MDAnalysis code that builds the backbone (N, CA, C; Angstrom):
import MDAnalysis as mda
import numpy as np

u = mda.Universe.empty(480, n_residues=160, atom_resindex=np.repeat(np.arange(160), 3), trajectory=True)
u.add_TopologyAttr("name", ["N", "CA", "C"] * 160)
u.add_TopologyAttr("resid", np.arange(1, 161))
u.add_TopologyAttr("resname", ["MET", "ALA", "LYS", "ALA", "LEU", "ARG", "ALA", "CYS", "VAL", "PHE", "LEU", "LEU", "ARG", "LEU", "PHE", "ALA", "ALA", "ALA", "ALA", "THR", "LEU", "VAL", "ALA", "ALA", "VAL", "VAL", "MET", "ALA", "THR", "SER", "HIS", "GLU", "THR", "THR", "SER", "TYR", "PHE", "GLY", "PHE", "THR", "MET", "GLU", "ALA", "LYS", "PHE", "GLN", "TYR", "THR", "SER", "SER", "PHE", "VAL", "PHE", "PHE", "VAL", "ILE", "ALA", "ASN", "ALA", "ILE", "ALA", "SER", "GLY", "TYR", "SER", "LEU", "LEU", "VAL", "LEU", "LEU", "ILE", "PRO", "SER", "THR", "SER", "SER", "PHE", "SER", "ARG", "LEU", "VAL", "ILE", "ALA", "THR", "ASP", "VAL", "ILE", "ILE", "GLY", "MET", "LEU", "LEU", "THR", "SER", "ALA", "VAL", "ALA", "ALA", "THR", "GLY", "ALA", "LEU", "SER", "GLU", "LEU", "GLY", "LYS", "ASN", "GLY", "ASN", "GLN", "HIS", "ALA", "GLY", "TRP", "LEU", "PRO", "ILE", "CYS", "GLY", "GLN", "ILE", "HIS", "GLU", "PHE", "CYS", "ASN", "HIS", "VAL", "MET", "GLY", "ALA", "LEU", "ILE", "CYS", "ALA", "PHE", "VAL", "GLY", "LEU", "LEU", "ILE", "TYR", "LEU", "LEU", "ILE", "LEU", "PHE", "HIS", "THR", "PHE", "TYR", "VAL", "VAL", "ILE", "ASN", "PRO", "LEU", "PHE", "PRO"])
u.atoms.positions = np.array([
    [-7.263, 4.216, 31.671],
    [-7.958, 3.547, 30.177],
    [-6.729, 3.956, 29.477],
    [-7.316, 5.141, 28.602],
    [-6.981, 5.797, 27.250],
    [-5.156, 5.506, 27.270],
    [-4.581, 5.588, 28.680],
    [-2.959, 5.310, 28.772],
    [-2.833, 3.837, 28.382],
    [-3.536, 3.490, 28.906],
    [-3.814, 1.938, 28.644],
    [-3.146, 1.286, 26.578],
    [-4.747, 2.390, 26.427],
    [-4.909, 2.414, 25.062],
    [-3.308, 2.721, 24.495],
    [-3.263, 3.935, 24.665],
    [-1.838, 4.239, 23.866],
    [-0.839, 3.393, 23.935],
    [-0.572, 2.696, 24.772],
    [0.604, 1.753, 25.358],
    [-0.010, 0.825, 24.518],
    [-0.868, -0.126, 24.429],
    [-1.139, -0.906, 23.771],
    [-1.092, -0.345, 22.078],
    [-1.388, 0.351, 21.640],
    [-1.215, 1.094, 20.417],
    [0.219, 1.324, 19.881],
    [1.321, 1.977, 21.098],
    [2.623, 2.145, 21.067],
    [3.420, 0.772, 20.931],
    [3.099, -0.615, 21.450],
    [3.888, -1.887, 21.283],
    [3.144, -2.571, 20.250],
    [1.824, -2.125, 19.619],
    [1.324, -2.797, 17.993],
    [2.296, -2.181, 17.332],
    [2.736, -0.567, 17.070],
    [3.378, -0.184, 16.488],
    [4.577, -0.839, 16.245],
    [5.613, -0.955, 17.766],
    [6.692, -1.244, 17.792],
    [6.927, -2.645, 16.822],
    [5.984, -3.838, 17.301],
    [5.445, -5.025, 16.665],
    [5.957, -5.163, 15.011],
    [5.022, -4.117, 14.852],
    [4.431, -3.985, 13.112],
    [6.015, -3.233, 12.289],
    [6.572, -2.387, 12.939],
    [8.123, -1.971, 12.879],
    [9.144, -3.452, 12.857],
    [8.963, -4.242, 13.586],
    [10.109, -5.264, 13.627],
    [9.380, -6.497, 12.662],
    [7.920, -6.417, 13.091],
    [8.159, -7.613, 11.867],
    [8.262, -7.309, 10.145],
    [7.902, -6.237, 10.149],
    [8.315, -5.901, 9.117],
    [9.660, -5.442, 8.560],
    [10.594, -5.074, 9.411],
    [12.209, -5.398, 9.214],
    [12.708, -6.403, 9.261],
    [12.567, -7.488, 9.721],
    [12.760, -9.104, 10.139],
    [12.409, -9.205, 8.204],
    [11.137, -8.442, 7.817],
    [10.534, -9.344, 6.983],
    [11.760, -9.364, 5.575],
    [11.653, -7.353, 5.589],
    [12.609, -6.820, 4.612],
    [14.096, -7.602, 4.693],
    [15.127, -7.631, 5.729],
    [16.249, -8.127, 5.819],
    [15.519, -9.362, 5.446],
    [15.185, -10.389, 5.958],
    [15.079, -11.862, 5.623],
    [15.148, -12.028, 3.821],
    [14.069, -11.578, 2.934],
    [14.934, -11.393, 1.991],
    [15.193, -10.986, 1.487],
    [16.059, -9.563, 1.648],
    [17.060, -8.879, 1.381],
    [18.564, -9.836, 0.927],
    [18.548, -10.968, 2.335],
    [19.287, -11.382, 2.213],
    [19.753, -13.083, 1.831],
    [18.263, -13.516, 1.068],
    [17.756, -14.501, 0.366],
    [18.649, -14.625, -0.810],
    [19.627, -15.421, -1.226],
    [20.200, -16.243, -2.568],
    [20.825, -17.024, -1.831],
    [20.865, -17.936, -3.640],
    [21.405, -19.445, -3.200],
    [22.146, -19.532, -4.714],
    [23.446, -20.254, -4.813],
    [23.368, -20.781, -5.788],
    [23.663, -22.382, -6.286],
    [23.245, -23.298, -7.250],
    [23.073, -24.651, -6.806],
    [23.435, -24.792, -8.282],
    [23.830, -26.213, -9.229],
    [24.085, -26.902, -9.676],
    [23.112, -27.612, -10.229],
    [22.665, -27.478, -11.428],
    [21.284, -28.596, -11.769],
    [21.890, -28.951, -12.916],
    [21.921, -30.594, -13.116],
    [22.649, -30.932, -14.099],
    [23.446, -30.370, -14.648],
    [24.650, -30.159, -14.613],
    [25.943, -29.227, -15.182],
    [26.040, -27.649, -15.039],
    [24.086, -27.175, -15.040],
    [24.086, -26.085, -15.069],
    [24.110, -25.312, -13.257],
    [24.768, -24.259, -13.585],
    [24.493, -23.037, -12.477],
    [23.586, -22.422, -12.363],
    [22.540, -22.876, -11.104],
    [21.594, -21.647, -10.911],
    [21.601, -20.837, -10.227],
    [21.572, -19.832, -10.220],
    [21.672, -18.747, -8.515],
    [20.358, -17.902, -8.381],
    [19.782, -18.190, -7.542],
    [18.292, -17.307, -7.384],
    [18.755, -15.992, -6.146],
    [18.423, -14.718, -6.630],
    [18.522, -13.493, -5.856],
    [17.037, -13.124, -6.174],
    [16.901, -12.187, -4.478],
    [15.545, -11.531, -4.932],
    [16.069, -10.339, -5.385],
    [16.884, -9.842, -5.671],
    [17.003, -8.499, -6.915],
    [16.634, -9.300, -8.851],
    [16.670, -10.740, -8.830],
    [15.890, -11.105, -10.030],
    [14.583, -11.051, -10.233],
    [14.291, -10.771, -9.406],
    [12.448, -10.388, -9.489],
    [11.501, -9.679, -8.777],
    [11.226, -8.515, -9.618],
    [10.733, -7.713, -9.295],
    [9.667, -7.369, -7.870],
    [8.585, -8.458, -8.188],
    [7.456, -8.297, -6.690],
    [8.842, -8.352, -5.362],
    [9.409, -9.358, -5.402],
    [10.322, -9.473, -4.000],
    [11.214, -8.200, -4.253],
    [11.543, -7.466, -5.198],
    [12.496, -6.193, -4.728],
    [11.159, -5.252, -4.287],
    [10.295, -5.451, -4.814],
    [8.814, -4.221, -3.980],
    [8.690, -5.012, -2.935],
    [8.755, -6.130, -2.904],
    [8.235, -6.546, -1.238],
    [9.351, -6.133, -0.302],
    [10.378, -6.211, -0.969],
    [12.154, -5.504, 0.147],
    [11.191, -3.637, 0.154],
    [11.168, -3.043, -0.720],
    [10.958, -1.637, -0.410],
    [9.495, -1.699, 0.208],
    [8.438, -2.345, 0.479],
    [7.322, -1.950, 0.664],
    [7.369, -2.292, 2.040],
    [8.554, -3.898, 2.611],
    [8.667, -3.343, 4.005],
    [9.419, -2.575, 4.878],
    [10.507, -2.306, 3.815],
    [11.225, -1.038, 4.378],
    [10.652, 0.112, 4.551],
    [9.530, 0.735, 4.086],
    [9.128, 2.003, 3.862],
    [7.809, 1.394, 5.329],
    [7.502, 0.284, 5.208],
    [6.419, 0.166, 6.290],
    [7.025, -0.142, 8.114],
    [8.564, -0.153, 8.079],
    [9.103, -0.570, 9.158],
    [9.376, 0.876, 9.298],
    [10.052, 1.631, 8.363],
    [10.582, 3.495, 9.018],
    [9.536, 3.703, 9.107],
    [7.848, 3.676, 8.226],
    [7.091, 4.060, 8.473],
    [6.597, 4.783, 10.218],
    [6.438, 3.147, 10.386],
    [5.948, 2.635, 12.192],
    [6.791, 3.235, 13.080],
    [8.244, 2.791, 12.934],
    [8.973, 3.776, 13.786],
    [9.172, 5.676, 13.728],
    [8.616, 6.156, 12.629],
    [8.426, 7.563, 12.454],
    [7.295, 8.295, 13.208],
    [6.036, 6.951, 13.205],
    [4.901, 7.451, 13.852],
    [4.813, 7.275, 15.309],
    [5.822, 7.030, 15.384],
    [5.997, 6.176, 17.139],
    [6.671, 7.474, 17.888],
    [6.963, 8.648, 17.188],
    [7.859, 9.754, 17.054],
    [6.625, 11.278, 17.680],
    [5.328, 10.902, 16.824],
    [4.524, 12.352, 16.765],
    [3.027, 11.690, 18.140],
    [3.365, 12.575, 18.527],
    [2.510, 12.856, 19.742],
    [0.604, 12.671, 19.631],
    [0.643, 11.755, 20.055],
    [-1.527, 11.740, 19.736],
    [-2.275, 13.438, 19.841],
    [-1.451, 13.965, 20.396],
    [-2.233, 15.438, 20.428],
    [-1.736, 16.597, 19.600],
    [-0.979, 15.884, 18.764],
    [-0.412, 16.783, 17.328],
    [-1.314, 17.115, 16.301],
    [-1.239, 18.100, 15.425],
    [-2.330, 17.853, 14.273],
    [-2.268, 17.033, 13.707],
    [-0.897, 15.811, 13.371],
    [-0.553, 15.724, 12.226],
    [-1.376, 13.942, 12.431],
    [-1.837, 13.725, 14.010],
    [-2.360, 12.471, 14.197],
    [-3.784, 11.924, 13.050],
    [-4.383, 13.267, 12.405],
    [-5.605, 12.881, 11.558],
    [-4.444, 12.033, 10.612],
    [-3.537, 12.365, 10.356],
    [-3.049, 12.578, 8.895],
    [-2.223, 11.117, 8.940],
    [-2.344, 10.249, 10.158],
    [-1.397, 9.399, 10.523],
    [-2.558, 8.039, 9.963],
    [-3.664, 8.486, 10.353],
    [-4.565, 7.502, 9.944],
    [-4.630, 6.987, 8.355],
    [-5.194, 8.008, 7.749],
    [-5.088, 7.995, 6.126],
    [-3.444, 7.399, 5.796],
    [-2.499, 7.604, 6.469],
    [-1.235, 6.726, 5.762],
    [-1.202, 5.623, 6.297],
    [-1.900, 4.962, 7.673],
    [-2.162, 3.781, 8.013],
    [-2.575, 3.290, 7.122],
    [-3.800, 3.336, 6.390],
    [-4.470, 3.058, 5.468],
    [-3.641, 2.302, 3.938],
    [-2.930, 3.050, 3.556],
    [-1.807, 3.309, 2.634],
    [-0.573, 2.468, 3.018],
    [-0.398, 2.158, 3.908],
    [0.385, 1.485, 4.620],
    [-0.143, -0.070, 4.906],
    [-0.909, 0.001, 4.992],
    [-1.603, -1.576, 4.787],
    [-2.439, -1.743, 3.750],
    [-2.388, -0.971, 2.687],
    [-2.449, -1.460, 1.000],
    [-0.844, -1.457, 0.589],
    [-0.011, -1.360, 1.160],
    [1.151, -1.492, 0.519],
    [1.601, -2.690, 0.534],
    [1.153, -3.230, 1.701],
    [1.850, -4.339, 2.495],
    [1.276, -5.747, 1.818],
    [-0.008, -5.177, 1.835],
    [-1.090, -5.933, 1.277],
    [-0.817, -6.677, 0.005],
    [-0.441, -5.519, -0.913],
    [0.015, -5.784, -2.195],
    [1.375, -6.443, -2.347],
    [2.088, -6.146, -1.558],
    [3.494, -6.741, -1.555],
    [3.926, -8.188, -1.321],
    [2.745, -8.340, 0.357],
    [2.507, -9.652, 0.795],
    [2.200, -10.824, -0.643],
    [0.984, -10.080, -1.539],
    [-0.258, -11.076, -2.707],
    [1.236, -10.676, -3.767],
    [1.657, -10.127, -3.920],
    [2.424, -10.127, -5.261],
    [3.570, -11.313, -5.103],
    [4.178, -11.357, -3.753],
    [5.639, -12.471, -3.318],
    [4.601, -13.789, -3.382],
    [3.511, -13.858, -2.672],
    [2.725, -14.897, -2.291],
    [2.498, -15.543, -3.381],
    [2.290, -14.860, -4.538],
    [2.071, -15.132, -5.904],
    [3.247, -15.818, -6.733],
    [4.080, -15.627, -5.830],
    [5.591, -16.167, -6.875],
    [6.123, -17.089, -6.035],
    [5.694, -16.822, -5.116],
    [6.714, -17.926, -4.263],
    [5.433, -19.519, -4.621],
    [4.943, -19.252, -4.932],
    [3.629, -20.349, -5.270],
    [3.904, -20.543, -6.186],
    [4.391, -20.265, -7.169],
    [4.468, -20.626, -8.612],
    [5.704, -20.874, -8.887],
    [6.828, -20.655, -7.596],
    [8.168, -21.161, -7.639],
    [7.832, -22.099, -6.668],
    [6.952, -22.534, -6.013],
    [6.591, -23.811, -5.397],
    [6.084, -25.312, -6.233],
    [5.064, -24.497, -6.908],
    [3.978, -26.091, -7.371],
    [4.208, -25.688, -9.002],
    [5.062, -24.425, -9.507],
    [5.011, -24.011, -11.283],
    [3.763, -23.934, -12.057],
    [3.865, -24.006, -13.074],
    [2.448, -23.845, -13.674],
    [2.190, -24.884, -14.959],
    [1.242, -26.068, -15.056],
    [1.695, -27.004, -15.783],
    [0.822, -26.534, -17.040],
    [-0.397, -25.465, -16.604],
    [-0.883, -24.937, -18.314],
    [-0.051, -24.385, -18.988],
    [1.103, -23.365, -18.166],
    [1.834, -22.671, -19.163],
    [3.697, -23.792, -18.911],
    [3.805, -24.419, -18.341],
    [4.732, -25.080, -18.539],
    [5.807, -24.951, -17.982],
    [5.349, -24.136, -17.052],
    [6.216, -23.755, -15.835],
    [6.765, -24.603, -14.626],
    [8.179, -25.111, -14.926],
    [8.289, -26.076, -13.668],
    [8.910, -25.232, -12.345],
    [8.475, -26.044, -11.309],
    [8.834, -25.817, -9.563],
    [10.210, -25.490, -9.972],
    [10.607, -24.502, -9.024],
    [12.068, -24.743, -8.995],
    [12.535, -24.739, -6.942],
    [11.821, -24.897, -6.023],
    [12.010, -24.812, -5.215],
    [12.464, -26.192, -4.502],
    [12.527, -27.165, -5.844],
    [13.259, -28.288, -5.620],
    [14.278, -28.279, -5.476],
    [15.318, -27.669, -6.203],
    [16.398, -27.290, -6.862],
    [17.150, -26.188, -5.301],
    [16.025, -25.324, -4.919],
    [16.894, -23.961, -4.539],
    [16.153, -24.184, -2.912],
    [16.432, -25.166, -2.079],
    [15.396, -25.395, -0.901],
    [16.033, -24.214, 0.166],
    [17.025, -23.141, 0.034],
    [17.369, -22.221, 0.801],
    [16.739, -21.038, 0.490],
    [16.824, -20.601, -0.332],
    [16.269, -19.064, -1.186],
    [14.255, -19.465, -0.934],
    [14.203, -20.657, -0.830],
    [12.897, -20.969, -1.274],
    [12.539, -20.527, 0.442],
    [13.308, -21.297, 1.437],
    [12.523, -21.080, 2.598],
    [12.689, -19.987, 2.938],
    [14.026, -18.759, 2.687],
    [14.047, -17.501, 2.910],
    [12.816, -16.474, 2.696],
    [12.149, -17.159, 1.380],
    [10.928, -16.685, 1.178],
    [9.809, -16.610, 1.852],
    [9.755, -17.788, 1.923],
    [8.696, -18.189, 3.198],
    [8.737, -17.716, 4.532],
    [10.020, -17.502, 5.240],
    [10.598, -16.720, 6.196],
    [9.876, -15.081, 6.090],
    [9.976, -14.658, 5.151],
    [10.006, -13.243, 4.668],
    [8.619, -13.219, 4.961],
    [7.439, -14.250, 4.024],
    [6.429, -13.958, 3.969],
    [5.557, -14.375, 5.337],
    [5.533, -14.787, 6.104],
    [5.452, -14.555, 7.322],
    [5.684, -13.718, 8.272],
    [6.621, -13.073, 8.293],
    [6.917, -12.268, 8.933],
    [6.025, -11.167, 8.028],
    [6.178, -10.308, 7.345],
    [5.510, -9.746, 6.330],
    [3.917, -9.519, 6.606],
    [2.811, -11.144, 6.770],
    [1.976, -11.237, 6.967],
    [1.322, -11.040, 8.807],
    [2.527, -11.246, 9.866],
    [2.515, -10.905, 10.989],
    [2.229, -9.604, 11.060],
    [3.353, -9.078, 10.143],
    [3.397, -7.141, 9.879],
    [2.160, -6.566, 10.008],
    [1.571, -7.268, 8.902],
    [0.187, -6.755, 8.171],
    [-1.051, -6.622, 8.820],
    [-1.140, -8.381, 9.667],
    [-1.881, -8.186, 10.754],
    [-2.037, -7.201, 11.461],
    [-0.500, -7.052, 11.985],
    [-0.541, -6.337, 13.348],
    [-1.151, -4.857, 12.604],
    [-0.761, -4.384, 11.712],
    [-1.470, -3.252, 10.680],
    [-2.983, -3.148, 10.814],
    [-4.006, -3.968, 10.630],
    [-4.692, -4.319, 10.606],
    [-5.667, -3.758, 12.104],
    [-5.108, -4.785, 13.060],
    [-5.464, -4.231, 14.213],
    [-4.892, -2.567, 14.866],
    [-4.354, -2.206, 14.262],
    [-3.890, -0.944, 14.524],
    [-5.396, 0.141, 13.854],
    [-5.579, -0.222, 12.309],
    [-6.351, 0.135, 11.337],
    [-8.047, -0.003, 12.243],
    [-8.302, -1.053, 12.407],
    [-9.185, -1.174, 13.438],
    [-9.408, -0.161, 14.795],
    [-8.567, -0.206, 16.078],
    [-8.489, 0.520, 16.644],
    [-8.688, 2.110, 16.650],
    [-7.859, 2.746, 15.274],
    [-7.694, 3.295, 14.759],
    [-9.233, 4.280, 14.509],
    [-9.861, 3.306, 13.768],
    [-11.381, 3.673, 13.186],
    [-12.101, 3.797, 14.681],
    [-12.073, 2.694, 15.364],
    [-12.901, 2.730, 16.524],
    [-12.796, 4.065, 17.440],
    [-11.629, 4.558, 17.787],
    [-11.638, 6.029, 18.164],
    [-11.727, 6.715, 17.476],
    [-11.567, 6.815, 16.250],
    [-12.542, 7.860, 15.641],
    [-14.133, 7.699, 15.617],
    [-14.748, 6.480, 14.901],
    [-15.993, 6.803, 14.992],
    [-16.621, 6.547, 16.853],
    [-16.413, 6.471, 17.549],
    [-16.975, 5.543, 18.652],
    [-17.515, 7.636, 18.900],
    [-16.752, 8.610, 18.897],
    [-17.356, 9.966, 19.602],
    [-18.498, 10.390, 18.711],
    [-18.534, 9.650, 17.262],
    [-19.830, 9.970, 16.419],
    [-21.205, 9.224, 16.767],
    [-20.465, 8.208, 17.637],
    [-22.073, 7.127, 17.505],
    [-22.160, 6.856, 19.373],
    [-22.741, 8.282, 19.763],
    [-22.579, 7.321, 21.224],
    [-23.542, 6.695, 21.628],
])
């Protein structure tokens, strides 16, 4: 049973690494140039600090997931992995929240502030951002499953 659980966590970490890596790559490759009423508009992820944070956070989470796969469960670092999993989960949550807020603003604008929606003019860029958000959210959900499993393993021996 223990080997099956370790294999399950191994697969979850592998899937989390893949999801966050895909999210980082999709966001990093998102760019579009369009003309609107004679003005050329260029959209790149580098122009928005929360999109840059999103790429960096997902790249860190992906690298961390792959690194943790190399640490044996009997190692003294396994307790440190629990704390680092929580930190990575919080990092991904903040990156998804910040990017989700800006993508909502780009899609619908803000009538009170006078900001117009821009996704009507740059469809491809907005679709890339949405795809990256979906992949990152899947990675975040997988991290939450890993955290729940880790907490169960740590707390279970304390309360027989």
